[in-house]
Structures are given as structure tokens and as C-alpha cells.
C-alpha positions, 0 to 999 in steps of 0.5 A: 735166380729172378724171384725170391721165396714168397716169404722172404723179406716180409714184415711178418710171417705167413699164417693160416687161421685154423678155423678158416682151414677147417671151414674150407677143408669141410666145404671141399669135402662136401663139394667132393662128395656131391661130385662123386655122388653125381658120378659119371654123367653127361652135362655141361661144365659150367663157368669156364669157356675152356670146357665149354664145348660139347666134346666135354659135356658128352664125355663123362670122364673128361666132364668129371676131370674138369669139374674135379680140377675146377673144384681143386682150383677154386679151393686153392685160390680160397686157401691163398686168400685166407693167408694172413700176413704180409700183403705182398707175400700173399700176392706172390702166392696167389700169383704162383697158384694162378700160373700152376693151375693155369698150366695143369688144366686138363684142357692142356693135355691131349690125353685129357682133352676130348676136343683135341682127341676128337679133331685127331680122329676126325682128321685121322691124325693130321691134326697131331702132325700139324700141332707138331709142325706148329710147335717146331715152327714156333721154337724156330722163331722163338715165340708162340704164334698168337696169330697167322703172322704170315698175313701181315707186313709192316708198311703194307697192311699195318703202319700204313699211314702215309708219311716220311722219316725226317730225322734219325739219331741212334735212339729214334726215327722221327716220322711226319705224316701227310696232311689229310686236310687243307688246313692244319693247326699251327702247333704240331703234335708229337706222339711218344709211344712206349719204347717196350713195344713198337709204335704201330700199336697206334697205326694198325689199320686205317680204321683203328689208327690213332695217328690216322685220326689225329691227321684227319682231325687237322693235326700236323702229326709226328711220331717217335719210332724207337730203335729196337736196340742191338748191341750198339745200344748196350750202354744206352741210359735213361738220360739218353732216352730223355735227351737224345730221344724226347727232347730231341723230338720235341725240338725237331717237331718245333723246328720243322713246323716253325712253332714256338710250342708243340702239343704231345702225347705219351702212351704208357711208358712213353708217358712216363718218358715224355713227363720226365723230359718235360721236367728236365726242360722245366728245370732249365726254364723251357717250356716248348710243350703247350699241352700234354696227353698221358694214356695209361701212364705211371707217374706215381708208382705207388699202385702198380697192380700185379707187376708189383710182386715181381719188384723187391730189392733182391730182384732189382740188385740182381738186374743191376748186377746182370744188365746195369753196366751194359747189355740188353734185356731181351724183348722175348723176356718182356713179352713172356712176362706180360703174357703170363700176367693172363696165362689162360688167354695169352699162353695156354689158349695157344698151346691148345689150339696150335699144338693139341688141335693143330690150328692156325690162329686167325689173323689179328693185327693187334696180336701181330703187333704183340708178338713183334717184341723189342729189346731194352738196353740194360743201363736204361731198364735198370734205372727205370726199375729202381727209380720208378717200380721199386723207389717211386722216385719220380714223384719225390721233388729233387730225389733224382737227377736226369740230364743233369737236372733235379726232377720236380714234377710240380714244375711241369705246369701245363694242361694235361689230358689223363686217360686210364682204362678201367680193366687195365691190368698193366697200368691199373686205373688207380695208377693212371688216375694218381697222375691228377695228384702229381701234376699242378696244371689244368687237368681233365681225367677220362676213364674208358672201358676195357683194358691196356690196349683195347681201351685206348684203341677205340675209334668213335666209328666203332661205336664200342664201349663207354668212357666216364667223365667227371662232372666238375674239374675237381680231383679227390684223392682217389679214383673211387671218389672220382668215379662216385660222381663220374658220368658215363658216356657211350662210345669212344673217348677219342672225340672227348679228347679231340675236343679238348686238344682243339683249344690248345692247338692254335689257329688253322694254317695252310697244310704243308706241301712237303715233308720236313724243311731245309734242315730236316730232310726226307730220309726214307718213307714211313714207317722207316726201317727202325720199326721193321728191326726184329728183336 
């Protein structure tokens, strides 16, 4: 019900070149014969960490099964790559094959996994019993454990930056953080995280907290903590997230700080929401934001990477029928979708460790956050699905109306810092770069190493990875053209961003002694109760 046949609605039929078929067949037979000729010998299985342990190398039958599996997998993927026809249909075939191959690896089965067998023998069966307990516990909690969740508590050892909730409505809480400097910049800073997961990815531990880093740099920092939707939000729309969410947050920050303008940051979907809000405000003749930062954000949805295979008219129409008039998209469904984009790392790795070997995964704050899923209101989700991923309407001036205003991103004329991650599989680097072609104001584009999360959460003190900056302030049409002249800089992009931000933050003034003001009073201590609500 969720996905069409890979061959449906294609502009041309899928075909296979007979000559290529014959070549693949001959190569497969040749490699199979070589594998059989090698026989049941000991030795390492090259090229795949699933079979890297000595248990595979010293078990001839297991080694042979792993090598045969890898040969079959490689050949099937080469067949998928050799298909001729509609590109989207080919991508669907390839994705389906990747899922099937990841699921059928011999490492996933106790009868074929010598590591799990050895552990069962060494522990006299205790590992099998513990694996069954782990499975039952994961069934009870509704998701697979990626970390030891008992080691974390929101507000105790994640989301610990000191602050207070100074505003709330049915959609979000606004958190103001306690200054760490004697003086702060006069323009407050608003952070808009994605609503498809919780804000504390930006405030995990003190050492890797982007929020704490902002505060330490002298910015009077506020964060939107989205409510985890329940049945009371089943009718909430995209317009509500813009008007009652970001626009309300912008107004509240400015009022609390007594500032005419603020600076703002949007991360992932939060960046799309923030930019839409800025377009609404621009249509009203208002400019309350002095500069914006967009982290791994889509505005132009032409290049959405692997997620494109899920989106077509029948899927969007089905979702509109299911959720468009009300209801909730469950957080676990979103979490599962993103996990299966990397099935070996984020699914089957834990099947083997948790259930076959009976291990408890080590504590890891990022994976704790990853498991803390959020729901989405159906009407909001279906509007977003059709108007961004499916029809790419945001970049078409006047095509969509939000909060009663025709959206034209050409009117969002302000300085913008745009960041993309080189190995991002959620917002491919080309999709992040495309915002440089949409927004009219002065821009700076920076590319960081690693993926969607690890690329963003990269504090300078860690001295990890690199980032790339343009040699001049020109933005050619494609990211590849930009990269051809970009310069690699060791370390985190955070310092580059903070230096850019200082020019837009205004003068330094005395840091406030209290949270909020007479109108915006403290409701509760950070991180607040909204972020603690479970899906």
C-alpha cells in the first residue's frame, strides 16, 4: 500500500542489454568456479566488516558462505546498475535489492554466524538467553535498542545547558539559556531545530553542544523545543507551524531582548520552516531577522537523493487520503524509514549484536537521541510532502500560499550562512548547495566532512574532520563547480561560522541577570517538559 511496483508510472520500460547480461553471467560463472576451486580453506574474508573477525576466517564453511554471499550480492547490484530505462525505477530496484541483500546476509542468522555460535558455546548458552531477553524488551518498548538507553536522562546528562522556558503554546516551548559571558551581543539568537526529531541533538553533552557553544560565544540564545504531537494536534497544519511556531518564536525573542532584529538558525526541516516563515514575513513587509544560518537544509528539492524513491503521486495521494484531514504520522515509522536508508549500520548490526550475541550496546548520546522519536501531525506532514519533495513548490514564486501570503523566496533578502555535509544521505550536498541559487542576499557556503549529524555536531576542541570554503564570493550553478575552486581547511566549521556571525550580531551589551521579562515569565527550568514527551 505504501510503494508502487518499481515499473509503475515510468516514462519508458525497464530493459536489459543482452550483451551486458552475458558479460555479467560469464563473470559470475568465472568467479564462482574460482571460489569452488579454492575450496574450504581458512583465511580472511576481504572487504566487509560483517565478516572481519577470526571466527569467520577460521571456519571454512562460514568463510565460504560469506564469500558466496558477497559474490551474489555484487552480481545482483551490477545487474541493477545495468538496467536501462527510467532512472527513478532503476533507483527503486537498486534500493529494494540493497534491503534484501542486507537482510539475507549470513551474519544475520545464528545457524550461519560463527561469531554468535562461539559466544553461545563460551557462555554456555547465556548469550542466547540474553539475546531473547533483549528481543522481548525491544518488542515491549517498540523500537530496536541502538544504545544502553538506561544510561541517559534528558536534563540530567543530555540537554543540560542551563536555561528556562519563557514561553509556550500548543506547538512549542521557547527556551532561553543563561549567559556564560559578562556581555552579550545585542541581537538575540534563535535556533529552530527540525520538528521530525528533538532539539537536543544540538545540546547533547557540554563538550559537543552547539547551543552551549553559542552561549559561550556571547550570544543570547533561544531554542524552539517542538511539542511531540499527540491526538490534540491531529489537525495541526503547516501554516500553524509557521505562524504559531517560528513567527511567534521570532516575535517572542525580539520582545524579550528588546531588540528590533534577531539572528536565526534552522537545521534540516527547521531550516525549511524558518525560511518559509521569513518569506511570509517578507510578504507582509516585515524584516525582523538580520541574518540566517541554514544547516543541511532543503529549499530546492530537485536533488533529494535516496529519499526520492519513496515519493511519487500515488504515495503522496495515499498519504493525503490517510492523514491529510487529521491524524498522526507515528514517530517510529519515520525512525524506521531513516534507519533503513543505512540498513547494515542502523538495523542489522543491532540484530546481530543484541539478539544473536546477547550484547548490550554501549552508551552513546547521539544514538539515544536517534531512538527518541517524534510524531508529526498528518495535515502538516502531507502539505510538506506534496509541496516540497513531490512538487518542489517553494522555489516557484507565488505557487503556494502560506499563512495567507504568496511565498516568494526571492524576497528573503538577508545575509545567509549555508552549510552542507559532504556525505549527507538525508540532504545531499548538492541539495544543500542549491539554496545559494535561490536566496538573493549575501551568502557564504561552507561544506563540512562526514554526514547529516556528525558533520554538524563537530566542536572545534575535538580537532576532527575538515571543512571547505569558497575562494571568492561567487556561486556557480552546481556544487561540483563550486568545489573545484574551494579550499580545504582542517578542523570544524564552527569557528568560521562564529566569525561570520559576529558581523551580524550587533554591539556588546551587559548580559541579562534574569530570564524573560515582565511579559514572558519563567514557566519551568530547561529543558522543559515538551522535549521529555515520548512518541
